[in-house]
Each structure stands twice: as structure tokens, then as C-alpha cells.
C-alpha positions in Angstrom: -15.7 12.3 -4.6 -15.8 15.8 -3.5 -15.7 18.4 -6.3 -13.1 20.3 -4.3 -10.9 17.3 -4.2 -11.2 16.6 -7.9 -10.7 20.3 -8.7 -7.4 20.4 -6.9 -6.0 17.8 -9.3 -4.3 19.0 -12.5 -5.7 16.4 -14.9 -3.7 16.0 -18.2 -5.2 16.4 -21.7 -6.5 12.8 -21.4 -8.2 13.6 -18.1 -5.7 11.4 -16.3 -3.2 12.0 -13.5 0.0 10.1 -12.6 -0.3 8.0 -9.5 2.6 6.5 -7.6 2.1 3.6 -5.2 4.4 3.5 -2.2 4.6 0.7 0.4 3.3 1.9 3.7 5.8 -0.1 5.7 9.0 -0.1 3.7 8.4 3.3 2.0 9.6 1.6 -1.3 8.1 3.0 -4.5 6.2 0.1 -6.0 4.7 1.3 -9.3 3.4 4.2 -11.4 0.0 4.1 -13.1 -2.6 6.5 -14.3 -5.8 7.4 -12.6 -9.0 8.8 -14.1 -11.6 10.8 -12.1 -13.6 7.6 -11.8 -10.7 5.4 -10.6 -9.8 8.0 -8.0 -13.4 8.2 -6.8 -13.6 4.4 -6.6 -10.3 4.2 -4.8 -11.6 6.7 -2.2 -14.9 4.9 -1.9 -13.5 1.3 -1.6 -10.1 1.8 0.0 -8.5 -0.3 -2.7 -6.4 1.1 -5.5 -8.1 1.4 -8.9 -6.3 2.7 -12.0 -6.9 3.6 -15.6 -5.4 1.4 -18.3 -4.5 3.6 -21.3 -3.9 0.5 -23.5 -7.2 -1.1 -22.7 -9.1 2.2 -22.2 -10.7 0.8 -19.1 -10.5 1.1 -15.3 -9.0 -1.8 -13.4 -8.6 -2.7 -9.7 -5.0 -3.4 -8.9 -4.7 -7.1 -8.1 -8.1 -8.1 -9.4 -6.7 -10.9 -11.5 -3.5 -11.6 -9.6 -4.8 -11.2 -6.0 -2.0 -8.6 -5.3 -4.4 -6.0 -4.2 -3.3 -2.6 -2.9 -5.2 -1.4 0.3 -4.8 2.3 0.4 -3.7 3.8 3.7 -3.5 7.4 2.7 -3.6 9.5 -0.5 -1.5 12.6 -1.1 -1.3 15.2 -3.8 2.0 16.7 -4.8 2.8 20.4 -4.7 2.0 20.9 -8.4 -1.2 19.0 -8.2 -0.2 16.7 -11.1 0.8 13.5 -9.2 -1.0 11.5 -6.6 0.8 9.3 -4.1 -1.0 6.3 -2.8 0.5 4.9 0.4 -0.6 1.2 0.3 -0.4 -2.1 1.9 0.7 -4.4 -0.9 -1.0 -7.8 -0.6 1.4 -10.6 -1.3 4.3 -8.3 -1.5 4.1 -8.2 -5.3 3.2 -5.0 -7.2 4.6 -5.7 -10.6 3.0 -7.9 -13.3 6.5 -9.4 -13.8 6.2 -11.1 -10.4 8.6 -8.7 -8.6 8.0 -6.6 -5.5 8.0 -3.4 -7.6 8.2 -2.2 -11.2 11.5 -0.4 -10.8 13.9 -3.3 -11.2 15.6 -2.1 -14.4 19.0 -0.5 -13.4 21.2 1.7 -15.5 24.5 -0.2 -16.0 26.9 1.9 -18.2 24.1 3.0 -20.5 22.3 -0.3 -20.6 19.1 -1.3 -18.8 19.6 -4.5 -16.9 17.5 -6.3 -14.4 18.8 -5.7 -10.9 19.8 -9.2 -9.7 18.8 -8.2 -6.1 15.2 -7.7 -7.3 14.3 -11.3 -8.0 11.0 -12.6 -9.3 8.9 -13.6 -6.4 6.0 -15.2 -8.4 5.9 -16.6 -11.8 4.6 -13.9 -14.2 2.6 -16.6 -15.9 0.5 -17.1 -12.8 -1.4 -13.9 -13.4 -2.2 -11.4 -16.1 -0.8 -7.9 -16.3 -3.0 -5.5 -14.5 
């Protein structure tokens, strides 16, 4: 990865940056995850989204266990330099480990978070592990 590219990113105190995945066709926001310098470099090198798991303290390729890979079409950096946007082709149409098309299915309903009934589970969450 170019040092100029990495230098433009405002890495947080854990040397991570927020990354939003957006569907290239529908423009839907699919998920948010964290990227390290290494995962950003591997994403640029391979064309497939790689992220950093804070809980596992390890890099992971999106869809490595589920098959729901994200092919990156373009990468953008926001105006503050602290968020990356990955415009992706979501393989299988499922971005969330719950089996839904995206991770933003919880809806505010009078102060309660409820699953949006229009965002149904497309695949059994038991069929793959959480990336």
C-alpha cells in the first residue's frame, strides 16, 4: 500500500479505521467493520474486503467461512479521513452473520429496537460462523 494512501487515513488510537460496506448496485449500506493498515493493504491487493476483528484481534476476509465474499469495486475516504467506504459486490446477497442482506435490520420502534419485518433472514445463521 502506498505510504501516501495510508498517511491520509486518520487511524484511531488502536490503529484502526471504521469501514462501511455499501452495495455497488443497490447503494444499500451493508455493514460497518474495522480495518487495520494490514487489512486495508490486503483489500487493495486482492480486491476482496478484509477487516480487523477487535474481539479476536485478528484479520479476517469477509465471507471466508460463509462464502459471502465482498468484491471491492471502489474505495473512498471521507472528508475527515476517519472512515473508509468500500463499494462492493456482495456475493450471495448476504452481508450479515445473522443471515440478512445487511446488518442494519434493527429499527427504532417507540424507544425499542425491533427487527424490521421487511428484512427477513435469507440464510440460516447456523449455516456459517460470524465473520
